C-alpha positions in Angstrom: 21.4 11.3 12.2 18.3 13.3 10.9 15.1 13.6 12.7 12.9 12.4 9.4 13.2 10.9 6.1 11.4 10.8 2.8 11.9 8.1 0.3 8.9 8.7 -2.9 5.7 9.9 -1.6 6.3 8.8 2.2 8.2 10.3 5.2 9.1 8.9 8.7 9.6 10.2 11.8 12.8 8.8 13.5 12.6 10.0 16.7 8.9 8.4 18.0 7.7 6.5 20.8 6.8 3.1 18.8 10.9 2.3 18.1 14.0 2.8 17.9 15.4 5.1 15.3 17.3 1.8 13.3 14.2 -0.1 13.9 12.0 2.7 11.9 14.8 3.1 9.2 14.8 -0.4 8.4 11.0 -0.6 8.4 10.7 1.8 6.5 13.3 1.0 4.1 11.2 -2.8 3.7 8.0 -1.1 2.8 9.6 0.3 0.0 9.9 -3.8 -1.3 13.8 -3.6 0.0 14.8 -7.1 0.8 17.4 -7.9 3.5 19.9 -8.2 2.0 19.1 -4.8 -0.2 18.6 -2.5 2.9 21.7 -4.4 4.4 23.9 -3.2 1.4 23.0 0.2 1.7 23.6 1.1 5.3 26.5 -1.6 5.4 25.5 -3.6 8.1 25.1 -7.9 7.9 21.3 -9.0 6.5 21.0 -10.8 9.7 20.9 -7.6 11.5 18.4 -6.5 9.3 16.3 -9.2 10.3 16.8 -9.3 14.3 16.4 -5.2 13.9 13.2 -6.1 12.7 11.7 -9.1 14.7 12.8 -6.7 17.4 10.4 -4.1 16.6 7.8 -6.9 15.6 7.9 -8.2 19.3 7.8 -4.7 20.6 4.2 -4.4 19.4 3.1 -8.3 19.8 2.9 -8.5 15.8 3.4 -11.8 14.0 4.7 -9.7 10.1 6.4 -6.8 8.2 3.1 -5.9 7.0 1.1 -5.6 10.5 3.9 -3.5 11.7 3.9 -1.3 9.0 0.3 -1.3 9.3 1.1 -0.2 12.8 3.3 2.5 11.9 0.8 3.9 9.7 -1.8 4.2 11.8 0.0 5.5 14.8 1.6 8.3 12.4 5.3 7.2 12.3 5.3 6.7 8.5 2.8 8.9 6.7 2.4 10.1 3.0 3.7 13.4 2.0 0.3 14.8 0.8 -2.4 12.9 2.1 -4.7 16.1 1.0 -3.6 15.5 -3.1 -3.8 11.6 -2.8 -7.5 12.3 -1.6 -8.4 14.6 -4.4 -6.3 12.7 -7.1 -8.2 9.2 -6.0 -11.6 11.3 -6.2 -11.1 13.1 -9.8 -10.1 9.9 -11.8 -13.2 8.0 -12.7 -14.5 11.3 -13.8 -11.9 12.0 -16.4 -10.9 8.5 -17.3 -11.5 7.0 -20.3 -11.6 3.6 -18.8 -15.1 1.7 -18.8 -14.3 0.1 -15.8 -13.7 3.0 -13.3 -16.9 5.6 -15.1 -20.3 4.8 -14.0 -21.8 2.1 -15.5 -25.0 2.1 -18.0 -26.8 -1.9 -17.5 -28.2 -2.6 -21.2 -31.1 -5.0 -21.1 -29.3 -8.3 -23.2 -30.8 -9.6 -26.4 -31.5 -12.6 -27.1 -29.5 -13.2 -30.7 -31.2 -16.4 -31.6 -34.5 -14.9 -31.4 -34.1 -14.5 -35.6 -33.0 -17.5 -36.3 -35.5 -19.9 -33.8 -39.2 -19.0 -34.0 -39.8 -18.7 -31.0 -43.5 -20.7 -29.8 -46.7 -19.4 -29.1 -49.1 -21.1 -27.1 -52.8 -20.8 -27.8 
């Protein structure tokens, strides 16, 4: 088995001190939105095997759900994005070159009363 796996823009290190290689592999596949059945079909195992393996990984870290497990693996750098610098740069430059008005700096305008010309204003003297 290879030491690292890459799916999309993410990489996982299978030989780590946090989880076994299978636990890391199945958690990494779950990170990419695959169900237990899809992971089981991909690796020719039973869906219960996937579920039990991920539950064992949750138990090792005293976590309650898969999202917490993925967050813990990202925090401990077992799972990491391929190019963090490129990601940060692209996120910084998106608002500058975007035509979307919600991403650019807003220009606040004062609201005009559209009924001003219809209803005369009352002046008190």
